[in-house]
Steps between C-alpha positions, in 0.01 A plus 500: 500500500670219697299403799628361830544126460319423825164596346248220460461385142157658460622832635794501265278414201250782590776757544658402169170563321456839672850594385386464139226765523628829356433847636150628418359146467333270758384145557252351745555239769303263277718570194809400697324201649428365151864521408642346817226247566357652811178671609469878537492474880833307497650768283362762737660327797836491320470869414411590859811314623751583228347765279738772625773328303332592172273759343200393714275783380483342153296209646131577540171355611272377225293823506809714424539629857845522655619272782314567826673711761736646238243680276646856534856394428393279209290775344792742522725245327238446225490874437879514492522210251211627285283193568146557358250566777120489506214551736326810633801583719760342271555250774521187291726385220336465161569129453380502144780744406770414755493123536828339400463170321674223686614175348640197678873466440 
């Protein structure tokens, strides 16, 4: 996906990483941070500002929970994509099974 050139470098880097995550797989804010050289909070800030440009639901908190304020939509997308879920109410992604391995390019 080509992003708008006016994006800050960190935002562009984060969105490029999210674009690599296939359907049914997920990464955490921390996973992305390790690849782009930023902290999970910085990644979260980028996603809150620009996440709508990419498959935002594939980026999770470290406990496997979907992004805050968008849980219902994210859970619907996980079910649609066949992402493995866990928890009493199947309200978290099973990171052990669904985590996509990221490598720095």
